[in-house]
N, CA, C and O atoms as a Maestro MAE file, in Angstrom:
{
 s_m_m2io_version
 :::
 2.0.0
}

f_m_ct {
 s_m_title
 :::
 protein
 m_atom[284] {
  # First column is atom index #
  i_m_mmod_type
  r_m_x_coord
  r_m_y_coord
  r_m_z_coord
  i_m_residue_number
  s_m_chain_name
  s_m_pdb_residue_name
  s_m_pdb_atom_name
  i_m_atomic_number
  :::
  1 25 8.199 -10.852 5.794 1 A "MET " " N  " 7
  2 3 7.512 -9.652 6.239 1 A "MET " " CA " 6
  3 2 8.467 -8.798 7.061 1 A "MET " " C  " 6
  4 15 9.205 -9.297 7.911 1 A "MET " " O  " 8
  5 25 8.435 -7.541 6.794 2 A "ASN " " N  " 7
  6 3 9.198 -6.561 7.546 2 A "ASN " " CA " 6
  7 2 8.354 -6.149 8.762 2 A "ASN " " C  " 6
  8 15 7.183 -5.808 8.595 2 A "ASN " " O  " 8
  9 25 8.916 -6.173 9.978 3 A "PRO " " N  " 7
  10 3 8.125 -5.797 11.158 3 A "PRO " " CA " 6
  11 2 7.504 -4.397 11.054 3 A "PRO " " C  " 6
  12 15 6.445 -4.145 11.629 3 A "PRO " " O  " 8
  13 25 8.152 -3.498 10.330 4 A "ASP " " N  " 7
  14 3 7.601 -2.153 10.157 4 A "ASP " " CA " 6
  15 2 6.300 -2.165 9.360 4 A "ASP " " C  " 6
  16 15 5.514 -1.220 9.438 4 A "ASP " " O  " 8
  17 25 6.071 -3.227 8.598 5 A "ASP " " N  " 7
  18 3 4.847 -3.315 7.806 5 A "ASP " " CA " 6
  19 2 3.603 -3.302 8.693 5 A "ASP " " C  " 6
  20 15 2.579 -2.731 8.316 5 A "ASP " " O  " 8
  21 25 3.685 -3.921 9.855 6 A "LEU " " N  " 7
  22 3 2.530 -3.927 10.756 6 A "LEU " " CA " 6
  23 2 2.187 -2.504 11.197 6 A "LEU " " C  " 6
  24 15 1.014 -2.137 11.267 6 A "LEU " " O  " 8
  25 25 3.204 -1.715 11.491 7 A "GLN " " N  " 7
  26 3 2.963 -0.318 11.877 7 A "GLN " " CA " 6
  27 2 2.371 0.457 10.709 7 A "GLN " " C  " 6
  28 15 1.507 1.312 10.907 7 A "GLN " " O  " 8
  29 25 2.820 0.173 9.516 8 A "ARG " " N  " 7
  30 3 2.318 0.873 8.338 8 A "ARG " " CA " 6
  31 2 0.846 0.564 8.095 8 A "ARG " " C  " 6
  32 15 0.119 1.413 7.581 8 A "ARG " " O  " 8
  33 25 0.393 -0.640 8.456 9 A "LEU " " N  " 7
  34 3 -1.019 -0.987 8.271 9 A "LEU " " CA " 6
  35 2 -1.936 -0.059 9.063 9 A "LEU " " C  " 6
  36 15 -3.054 0.227 8.635 9 A "LEU " " O  " 8
  37 25 -1.465 0.408 10.214 10 A "VAL " " N  " 7
  38 3 -2.308 1.267 11.066 10 A "VAL " " CA " 6
  39 2 -2.025 2.749 10.873 10 A "VAL " " C  " 6
  40 15 -2.606 3.583 11.566 10 A "VAL " " O  " 8
  41 25 -1.134 3.090 9.933 11 A "THR " " N  " 7
  42 3 -0.834 4.503 9.694 11 A "THR " " CA " 6
  43 2 -1.006 4.926 8.234 11 A "THR " " C  " 6
  44 15 -1.170 6.113 7.953 11 A "THR " " O  " 8
  45 25 -0.971 3.981 7.316 12 A "LEU " " N  " 7
  46 3 -1.046 4.310 5.900 12 A "LEU " " CA " 6
  47 2 -2.488 4.217 5.398 12 A "LEU " " C  " 6
  48 15 -3.178 3.224 5.629 12 A "LEU " " O  " 8
  49 25 -2.918 5.252 4.720 13 A "ALA " " N  " 7
  50 3 -4.274 5.283 4.162 13 A "ALA " " CA " 6
  51 2 -4.269 4.711 2.751 13 A "ALA " " C  " 6
  52 15 -3.285 4.819 2.019 13 A "ALA " " O  " 8
  53 25 -5.378 4.106 2.392 14 A "MET " " N  " 7
  54 3 -5.561 3.598 1.032 14 A "MET " " CA " 6
  55 2 -5.486 4.786 0.073 14 A "MET " " C  " 6
  56 15 -6.210 5.766 0.251 14 A "MET " " O  " 8
  57 25 -4.616 4.713 -0.944 15 A "PRO " " N  " 7
  58 3 -4.400 5.888 -1.799 15 A "PRO " " CA " 6
  59 2 -5.415 6.080 -2.923 15 A "PRO " " C  " 6
  60 15 -5.428 7.133 -3.561 15 A "PRO " " O  " 8
  61 25 -6.259 5.092 -3.178 16 A "TYR " " N  " 7
  62 3 -7.203 5.194 -4.296 16 A "TYR " " CA " 6
  63 2 -8.379 4.245 -4.086 16 A "TYR " " C  " 6
  64 15 -8.396 3.441 -3.154 16 A "TYR " " O  " 8
  65 25 -9.340 4.358 -4.961 17 A "GLY " " N  " 7
  66 3 -10.466 3.426 -4.958 17 A "GLY " " CA " 6
  67 2 -11.603 3.816 -4.036 17 A "GLY " " C  " 6
  68 15 -11.659 4.923 -3.500 17 A "GLY " " O  " 8
  69 25 -12.494 2.876 -3.876 18 A "LYS " " N  " 7
  70 3 -13.712 3.067 -3.093 18 A "LYS " " CA " 6
  71 2 -13.422 3.503 -1.649 18 A "LYS " " C  " 6
  72 15 -14.184 4.273 -1.063 18 A "LYS " " O  " 8
  73 25 -12.336 3.013 -1.093 19 A "TYR " " N  " 7
  74 3 -12.003 3.302 0.300 19 A "TYR " " CA " 6
  75 2 -10.794 4.228 0.427 19 A "TYR " " C  " 6
  76 15 -10.052 4.153 1.406 19 A "TYR " " O  " 8
  77 25 -10.601 5.086 -0.546 20 A "LYS " " N  " 7
  78 3 -9.504 6.057 -0.514 20 A "LYS " " CA " 6
  79 2 -9.566 6.854 0.784 20 A "LYS " " C  " 6
  80 15 -10.620 7.362 1.167 20 A "LYS " " O  " 8
  81 25 -8.416 6.956 1.455 21 A "GLY " " N  " 7
  82 3 -8.329 7.712 2.695 21 A "GLY " " CA " 6
  83 2 -8.530 6.887 3.950 21 A "GLY " " C  " 6
  84 15 -8.216 7.356 5.044 21 A "GLY " " O  " 8
  85 25 -9.038 5.684 3.826 22 A "ARG " " N  " 7
  86 3 -9.244 4.819 4.997 22 A "ARG " " CA " 6
  87 2 -7.941 4.061 5.291 22 A "ARG " " C  " 6
  88 15 -7.253 3.620 4.371 22 A "ARG " " O  " 8
  89 25 -7.616 3.918 6.564 23 A "LEU " " N  " 7
  90 3 -6.419 3.158 6.933 23 A "LEU " " CA " 6
  91 2 -6.513 1.740 6.379 23 A "LEU " " C  " 6
  92 15 -7.591 1.147 6.347 23 A "LEU " " O  " 8
  93 25 -5.392 1.213 5.951 24 A "ILE " " N  " 7
  94 3 -5.381 -0.145 5.409 24 A "ILE " " CA " 6
  95 2 -5.895 -1.142 6.452 24 A "ILE " " C  " 6
  96 15 -6.605 -2.088 6.111 24 A "ILE " " O  " 8
  97 25 -5.540 -0.932 7.707 25 A "ALA " " N  " 7
  98 3 -6.008 -1.821 8.777 25 A "ALA " " CA " 6
  99 2 -7.519 -1.763 8.968 25 A "ALA " " C  " 6
  100 15 -8.094 -2.664 9.579 25 A "ALA " " O  " 8
  101 25 -8.172 -0.721 8.457 26 A "ASP " " N  " 7
  102 3 -9.615 -0.558 8.629 26 A "ASP " " CA " 6
  103 2 -10.419 -0.942 7.384 26 A "ASP " " C  " 6
  104 15 -11.635 -0.751 7.351 26 A "ASP " " O  " 8
  105 25 -9.755 -1.474 6.372 27 A "LEU " " N  " 7
  106 3 -10.477 -1.873 5.161 27 A "LEU " " CA " 6
  107 2 -11.345 -3.089 5.453 27 A "LEU " " C  " 6
  108 15 -10.931 -3.979 6.196 27 A "LEU " " O  " 8
  109 25 -12.540 -3.140 4.880 28 A "PRO " " N  " 7
  110 3 -13.428 -4.284 5.120 28 A "PRO " " CA " 6
  111 2 -12.850 -5.578 4.539 28 A "PRO " " C  " 6
  112 15 -12.176 -5.576 3.508 28 A "PRO " " O  " 8
  113 25 -13.134 -6.669 5.228 29 A "GLY " " N  " 7
  114 3 -12.653 -7.976 4.794 29 A "GLY " " CA " 6
  115 2 -13.097 -8.341 3.396 29 A "GLY " " C  " 6
  116 15 -12.329 -8.945 2.647 29 A "GLY " " O  " 8
  117 25 -14.330 -7.988 3.022 30 A "ASP " " N  " 7
  118 3 -14.802 -8.363 1.684 30 A "ASP " " CA " 6
  119 2 -14.028 -7.628 0.588 30 A "ASP " " C  " 6
  120 15 -13.838 -8.163 -0.504 30 A "ASP " " O  " 8
  121 25 -13.588 -6.412 0.877 31 A "TYR " " N  " 7
  122 3 -12.769 -5.656 -0.074 31 A "TYR " " CA " 6
  123 2 -11.385 -6.309 -0.207 31 A "TYR " " C  " 6
  124 15 -10.866 -6.457 -1.313 31 A "TYR " " O  " 8
  125 25 -10.805 -6.690 0.911 32 A "LEU " " N  " 7
  126 3 -9.509 -7.370 0.891 32 A "LEU " " CA " 6
  127 2 -9.615 -8.716 0.178 32 A "LEU " " C  " 6
  128 15 -8.718 -9.099 -0.572 32 A "LEU " " O  " 8
  129 25 -10.705 -9.424 0.415 33 A "ASN " " N  " 7
  130 3 -10.911 -10.713 -0.255 33 A "ASN " " CA " 6
  131 2 -11.115 -10.536 -1.756 33 A "ASN " " C  " 6
  132 15 -10.716 -11.397 -2.540 33 A "ASN " " O  " 8
  133 25 -11.726 -9.437 -2.156 34 A "TRP " " N  " 7
  134 3 -11.880 -9.152 -3.576 34 A "TRP " " CA " 6
  135 2 -10.506 -9.040 -4.242 34 A "TRP " " C  " 6
  136 15 -10.281 -9.592 -5.319 34 A "TRP " " O  " 8
  137 25 -9.593 -8.318 -3.588 35 A "PHE " " N  " 7
  138 3 -8.231 -8.221 -4.111 35 A "PHE " " CA " 6
  139 2 -7.578 -9.602 -4.185 35 A "PHE " " C  " 6
  140 15 -6.876 -9.912 -5.147 35 A "PHE " " O  " 8
  141 25 -7.813 -10.422 -3.171 36 A "ALA " " N  " 7
  142 3 -7.220 -11.760 -3.163 36 A "ALA " " CA " 6
  143 2 -7.715 -12.577 -4.362 36 A "ALA " " C  " 6
  144 15 -6.959 -13.360 -4.938 36 A "ALA " " O  " 8
  145 25 -8.961 -12.396 -4.727 37 A "ARG " " N  " 7
  146 3 -9.518 -13.124 -5.885 37 A "ARG " " CA " 6
  147 2 -9.055 -12.535 -7.208 37 A "ARG " " C  " 6
  148 15 -8.712 -13.273 -8.131 37 A "ARG " " O  " 8
  149 25 -9.042 -11.221 -7.305 38 A "LYS " " N  " 7
  150 3 -8.752 -10.534 -8.575 38 A "LYS " " CA " 6
  151 2 -7.270 -10.266 -8.804 38 A "LYS " " C  " 6
  152 15 -6.827 -10.101 -9.941 38 A "LYS " " O  " 8
  153 25 -6.505 -10.223 -7.709 39 A "GLY " " N  " 7
  154 3 -5.082 -9.918 -7.803 39 A "GLY " " CA " 6
  155 2 -4.760 -8.619 -7.090 39 A "GLY " " C  " 6
  156 15 -5.436 -7.608 -7.279 39 A "GLY " " O  " 8
  157 25 -3.738 -8.656 -6.283 40 A "PHE " " N  " 7
  158 3 -3.309 -7.463 -5.554 40 A "PHE " " CA " 6
  159 2 -2.521 -6.563 -6.497 40 A "PHE " " C  " 6
  160 15 -1.855 -7.052 -7.409 40 A "PHE " " O  " 8
  161 25 -2.592 -5.249 -6.283 41 A "PRO " " N  " 7
  162 3 -1.810 -4.338 -7.118 41 A "PRO " " CA " 6
  163 2 -0.311 -4.594 -6.924 41 A "PRO " " C  " 6
  164 15 0.114 -5.165 -5.920 41 A "PRO " " O  " 8
  165 25 0.451 -4.169 -7.879 42 A "ALA " " N  " 7
  166 3 1.903 -4.314 -7.792 42 A "ALA " " CA " 6
  167 2 2.461 -3.334 -6.761 42 A "ALA " " C  " 6
  168 15 1.823 -2.335 -6.426 42 A "ALA " " O  " 8
  169 25 3.624 -3.626 -6.280 43 A "GLY " " N  " 7
  170 3 4.341 -2.703 -5.423 43 A "GLY " " CA " 6
  171 2 4.004 -2.810 -3.952 43 A "GLY " " C  " 6
  172 15 3.399 -3.777 -3.488 43 A "GLY " " O  " 8
  173 25 4.417 -1.782 -3.239 44 A "ASP " " N  " 7
  174 3 4.308 -1.730 -1.786 44 A "ASP " " CA " 6
  175 2 2.853 -1.808 -1.313 44 A "ASP " " C  " 6
  176 15 2.548 -2.532 -0.366 44 A "ASP " " O  " 8
  177 25 1.969 -1.076 -1.961 45 A "ILE " " N  " 7
  178 3 0.568 -1.072 -1.523 45 A "ILE " " CA " 6
  179 2 -0.043 -2.459 -1.676 45 A "ILE " " C  " 6
  180 15 -0.806 -2.893 -0.813 45 A "ILE " " O  " 8
  181 25 0.274 -3.147 -2.741 46 A "GLY " " N  " 7
  182 3 -0.233 -4.500 -2.947 46 A "GLY " " CA " 6
  183 2 0.265 -5.471 -1.894 46 A "GLY " " C  " 6
  184 15 -0.479 -6.331 -1.423 46 A "GLY " " O  " 8
  185 25 1.525 -5.326 -1.531 47 A "ARG " " N  " 7
  186 3 2.109 -6.186 -0.496 47 A "ARG " " CA " 6
  187 2 1.427 -5.949 0.845 47 A "ARG " " C  " 6
  188 15 1.154 -6.896 1.582 47 A "ARG " " O  " 8
  189 25 1.149 -4.682 1.164 48 A "LEU " " N  " 7
  190 3 0.479 -4.362 2.426 48 A "LEU " " CA " 6
  191 2 -0.975 -4.834 2.421 48 A "LEU " " C  " 6
  192 15 -1.468 -5.323 3.437 48 A "LEU " " O  " 8
  193 25 -1.656 -4.694 1.298 49 A "LEU " " N  " 7
  194 3 -3.035 -5.190 1.201 49 A "LEU " " CA " 6
  195 2 -3.073 -6.704 1.375 49 A "LEU " " C  " 6
  196 15 -3.963 -7.242 2.035 49 A "LEU " " O  " 8
  197 25 -2.110 -7.376 0.784 50 A "GLN " " N  " 7
  198 3 -2.050 -8.833 0.920 50 A "GLN " " CA " 6
  199 2 -1.807 -9.238 2.371 50 A "GLN " " C  " 6
  200 15 -2.432 -10.170 2.878 50 A "GLN " " O  " 8
  201 25 -0.895 -8.532 3.032 51 A "LEU " " N  " 7
  202 3 -0.636 -8.803 4.445 51 A "LEU " " CA " 6
  203 2 -1.891 -8.579 5.277 51 A "LEU " " C  " 6
  204 15 -2.221 -9.402 6.131 51 A "LEU " " O  " 8
  205 25 -2.594 -7.478 5.039 52 A "MET " " N  " 7
  206 3 -3.806 -7.190 5.805 52 A "MET " " CA " 6
  207 2 -4.884 -8.224 5.528 52 A "MET " " C  " 6
  208 15 -5.627 -8.598 6.435 52 A "MET " " O  " 8
  209 25 -4.982 -8.693 4.289 53 A "GLN " " N  " 7
  210 3 -5.963 -9.723 3.964 53 A "GLN " " CA " 6
  211 2 -5.664 -11.006 4.741 53 A "GLN " " C  " 6
  212 15 -6.583 -11.647 5.251 53 A "GLN " " O  " 8
  213 25 -4.401 -11.380 4.834 54 A "GLU " " N  " 7
  214 3 -4.014 -12.574 5.593 54 A "GLU " " CA " 6
  215 2 -4.347 -12.409 7.075 54 A "GLU " " C  " 6
  216 15 -4.872 -13.325 7.708 54 A "GLU " " O  " 8
  217 25 -4.040 -11.246 7.614 55 A "ILE " " N  " 7
  218 3 -4.337 -10.975 9.027 55 A "ILE " " CA " 6
  219 2 -5.839 -11.050 9.268 55 A "ILE " " C  " 6
  220 15 -6.288 -11.697 10.214 55 A "ILE " " O  " 8
  221 25 -6.611 -10.396 8.419 56 A "ASP " " N  " 7
  222 3 -8.069 -10.379 8.563 56 A "ASP " " CA " 6
  223 2 -8.659 -11.777 8.379 56 A "ASP " " C  " 6
  224 15 -9.497 -12.210 9.170 56 A "ASP " " O  " 8
  225 25 -8.226 -12.470 7.348 57 A "HIS " " N  " 7
  226 3 -8.762 -13.795 7.031 57 A "HIS " " CA " 6
  227 2 -8.532 -14.785 8.177 57 A "HIS " " C  " 6
  228 15 -9.361 -15.661 8.425 57 A "HIS " " O  " 8
  229 25 -7.413 -14.638 8.864 58 A "ASN " " N  " 7
  230 3 -7.075 -15.552 9.954 58 A "ASN " " CA " 6
  231 2 -7.522 -15.056 11.324 58 A "ASN " " C  " 6
  232 15 -7.160 -15.634 12.348 58 A "ASN " " O  " 8
  233 25 -8.316 -13.976 11.338 59 A "GLY " " N  " 7
  234 3 -8.877 -13.478 12.590 59 A "GLY " " CA " 6
  235 2 -7.840 -12.892 13.538 59 A "GLY " " C  " 6
  236 15 -7.989 -12.979 14.757 59 A "GLY " " O  " 8
  237 25 -6.798 -12.298 12.984 60 A "LEU " " N  " 7
  238 3 -5.712 -11.786 13.810 60 A "LEU " " CA " 6
  239 2 -5.678 -10.262 13.895 60 A "LEU " " C  " 6
  240 15 -4.666 -9.698 14.311 60 A "LEU " " O  " 8
  241 25 -6.735 -9.599 13.520 61 A "SER " " N  " 7
  242 3 -6.758 -8.130 13.508 61 A "SER " " CA " 6
  243 2 -6.488 -7.527 14.882 61 A "SER " " C  " 6
  244 15 -5.971 -6.414 14.973 61 A "SER " " O  " 8
  245 25 -6.826 -8.238 15.945 62 A "ALA " " N  " 7
  246 3 -6.592 -7.732 17.300 62 A "ALA " " CA " 6
  247 2 -5.105 -7.527 17.579 62 A "ALA " " C  " 6
  248 15 -4.744 -6.753 18.465 62 A "ALA " " O  " 8
  249 25 -4.243 -8.210 16.835 63 A "LEU " " N  " 7
  250 3 -2.806 -8.033 17.022 63 A "LEU " " CA " 6
  251 2 -2.345 -6.616 16.681 63 A "LEU " " C  " 6
  252 15 -1.278 -6.186 17.120 63 A "LEU " " O  " 8
  253 25 -3.138 -5.900 15.907 64 A "LEU " " N  " 7
  254 3 -2.776 -4.540 15.515 64 A "LEU " " CA " 6
  255 2 -3.175 -3.499 16.561 64 A "LEU " " C  " 6
  256 15 -2.720 -2.357 16.494 64 A "LEU " " O  " 8
  257 25 -4.008 -3.870 17.515 65 A "GLU " " N  " 7
  258 3 -4.510 -2.913 18.515 65 A "GLU " " CA " 6
  259 2 -3.398 -2.221 19.300 65 A "GLU " " C  " 6
  260 15 -3.460 -1.002 19.465 65 A "GLU " " O  " 8
  261 25 -2.384 -2.935 19.792 66 A "PRO " " N  " 7
  262 3 -1.316 -2.235 20.513 66 A "PRO " " CA " 6
  263 2 -0.585 -1.209 19.626 66 A "PRO " " C  " 6
  264 15 -0.114 -0.186 20.125 66 A "PRO " " O  " 8
  265 25 -0.493 -1.473 18.354 67 A "LEU " " N  " 7
  266 3 0.160 -0.533 17.448 67 A "LEU " " CA " 6
  267 2 -0.710 0.706 17.219 67 A "LEU " " C  " 6
  268 15 -0.190 1.807 17.039 67 A "LEU " " O  " 8
  269 25 -2.011 0.527 17.226 68 A "ARG " " N  " 7
  270 3 -2.925 1.672 17.089 68 A "ARG " " CA " 6
  271 2 -2.776 2.603 18.290 68 A "ARG " " C  " 6
  272 15 -2.826 3.825 18.146 68 A "ARG " " O  " 8
  273 25 -2.596 2.030 19.458 69 A "LYS " " N  " 7
  274 3 -2.512 2.825 20.687 69 A "LYS " " CA " 6
  275 2 -1.202 3.606 20.763 69 A "LYS " " C  " 6
  276 15 -1.120 4.607 21.475 69 A "LYS " " O  " 8
  277 25 -0.181 3.160 20.040 70 A "LYS " " N  " 7
  278 3 1.114 3.863 20.034 70 A "LYS " " CA " 6
  279 2 1.028 5.187 19.285 70 A "LYS " " C  " 6
  280 15 1.818 6.098 19.534 70 A "LYS " " O  " 8
  281 25 0.059 5.295 18.361 71 A "ARG " " N  " 7
  282 3 -0.016 6.487 17.511 71 A "ARG " " CA " 6
  283 2 -0.360 7.701 18.282 71 A "ARG " " C  " 6
  284 15 -0.462 8.787 17.711 71 A "ARG " " O  " 8
  :::
 }
 m_bond[283] {
  # First column is bond index #
  i_m_from
  i_m_to
  i_m_order
  :::
  1 1 2 1
  2 2 3 1
  3 3 4 2
  4 3 5 1
  5 5 6 1
  6 6 7 1
  7 7 8 2
  8 7 9 1
  9 9 10 1
  10 10 11 1
  11 11 12 2
  12 11 13 1
  13 13 14 1
  14 14 15 1
  15 15 16 2
  16 15 17 1
  17 17 18 1
  18 18 19 1
  19 19 20 2
  20 19 21 1
  21 21 22 1
  22 22 23 1
  23 23 24 2
  24 23 25 1
  25 25 26 1
  26 26 27 1
  27 27 28 2
  28 27 29 1
  29 29 30 1
  30 30 31 1
  31 31 32 2
  32 31 33 1
  33 33 34 1
  34 34 35 1
  35 35 36 2
  36 35 37 1
  37 37 38 1
  38 38 39 1
  39 39 40 2
  40 39 41 1
  41 41 42 1
  42 42 43 1
  43 43 44 2
  44 43 45 1
  45 45 46 1
  46 46 47 1
  47 47 48 2
  48 47 49 1
  49 49 50 1
  50 50 51 1
  51 51 52 2
  52 51 53 1
  53 53 54 1
  54 54 55 1
  55 55 56 2
  56 55 57 1
  57 57 58 1
  58 58 59 1
  59 59 60 2
  60 59 61 1
  61 61 62 1
  62 62 63 1
  63 63 64 2
  64 63 65 1
  65 65 66 1
  66 66 67 1
  67 67 68 2
  68 67 69 1
  69 69 70 1
  70 70 71 1
  71 71 72 2
  72 71 73 1
  73 73 74 1
  74 74 75 1
  75 75 76 2
  76 75 77 1
  77 77 78 1
  78 78 79 1
  79 79 80 2
  80 79 81 1
  81 81 82 1
  82 82 83 1
  83 83 84 2
  84 83 85 1
  85 85 86 1
  86 86 87 1
  87 87 88 2
  88 87 89 1
  89 89 90 1
  90 90 91 1
  91 91 92 2
  92 91 93 1
  93 93 94 1
  94 94 95 1
  95 95 96 2
  96 95 97 1
  97 97 98 1
  98 98 99 1
  99 99 100 2
  100 99 101 1
  101 101 102 1
  102 102 103 1
  103 103 104 2
  104 103 105 1
  105 105 106 1
  106 106 107 1
  107 107 108 2
  108 107 109 1
  109 109 110 1
  110 110 111 1
  111 111 112 2
  112 111 113 1
  113 113 114 1
  114 114 115 1
  115 115 116 2
  116 115 117 1
  117 117 118 1
  118 118 119 1
  119 119 120 2
  120 119 121 1
  121 121 122 1
  122 122 123 1
  123 123 124 2
  124 123 125 1
  125 125 126 1
  126 126 127 1
  127 127 128 2
  128 127 129 1
  129 129 130 1
  130 130 131 1
  131 131 132 2
  132 131 133 1
  133 133 134 1
  134 134 135 1
  135 135 136 2
  136 135 137 1
  137 137 138 1
  138 138 139 1
  139 139 140 2
  140 139 141 1
  141 141 142 1
  142 142 143 1
  143 143 144 2
  144 143 145 1
  145 145 146 1
  146 146 147 1
  147 147 148 2
  148 147 149 1
  149 149 150 1
  150 150 151 1
  151 151 152 2
  152 151 153 1
  153 153 154 1
  154 154 155 1
  155 155 156 2
  156 155 157 1
  157 157 158 1
  158 158 159 1
  159 159 160 2
  160 159 161 1
  161 161 162 1
  162 162 163 1
  163 163 164 2
  164 163 165 1
  165 165 166 1
  166 166 167 1
  167 167 168 2
  168 167 169 1
  169 169 170 1
  170 170 171 1
  171 171 172 2
  172 171 173 1
  173 173 174 1
  174 174 175 1
  175 175 176 2
  176 175 177 1
  177 177 178 1
  178 178 179 1
  179 179 180 2
  180 179 181 1
  181 181 182 1
  182 182 183 1
  183 183 184 2
  184 183 185 1
  185 185 186 1
  186 186 187 1
  187 187 188 2
  188 187 189 1
  189 189 190 1
  190 190 191 1
  191 191 192 2
  192 191 193 1
  193 193 194 1
  194 194 195 1
  195 195 196 2
  196 195 197 1
  197 197 198 1
  198 198 199 1
  199 199 200 2
  200 199 201 1
  201 201 202 1
  202 202 203 1
  203 203 204 2
  204 203 205 1
  205 205 206 1
  206 206 207 1
  207 207 208 2
  208 207 209 1
  209 209 210 1
  210 210 211 1
  211 211 212 2
  212 211 213 1
  213 213 214 1
  214 214 215 1
  215 215 216 2
  216 215 217 1
  217 217 218 1
  218 218 219 1
  219 219 220 2
  220 219 221 1
  221 221 222 1
  222 222 223 1
  223 223 224 2
  224 223 225 1
  225 225 226 1
  226 226 227 1
  227 227 228 2
  228 227 229 1
  229 229 230 1
  230 230 231 1
  231 231 232 2
  232 231 233 1
  233 233 234 1
  234 234 235 1
  235 235 236 2
  236 235 237 1
  237 237 238 1
  238 238 239 1
  239 239 240 2
  240 239 241 1
  241 241 242 1
  242 242 243 1
  243 243 244 2
  244 243 245 1
  245 245 246 1
  246 246 247 1
  247 247 248 2
  248 247 249 1
  249 249 250 1
  250 250 251 1
  251 251 252 2
  252 251 253 1
  253 253 254 1
  254 254 255 1
  255 255 256 2
  256 255 257 1
  257 257 258 1
  258 258 259 1
  259 259 260 2
  260 259 261 1
  261 261 262 1
  262 262 263 1
  263 263 264 2
  264 263 265 1
  265 265 266 1
  266 266 267 1
  267 267 268 2
  268 267 269 1
  269 269 270 1
  270 270 271 1
  271 271 272 2
  272 271 273 1
  273 273 274 1
  274 274 275 1
  275 275 276 2
  276 275 277 1
  277 277 278 1
  278 278 279 1
  279 279 280 2
  280 279 281 1
  281 281 282 1
  282 282 283 1
  283 283 284 2
  :::
 }
}
């Protein structure tokens, strides 16, 4: 994992789908889990969704709060 990826989770919006425009860090857990079951998209967005799913699944979302405050 690239440390910059954590910052990107709180600044990058979902580019498509049901939650288009919502920050990746704000995507619902059930949506992230759906990707985990069905397969993450290829490329950078898929890697970030997978990272966010791991963070959410392990109850670590609070770790992103200091990064949100930096914005």
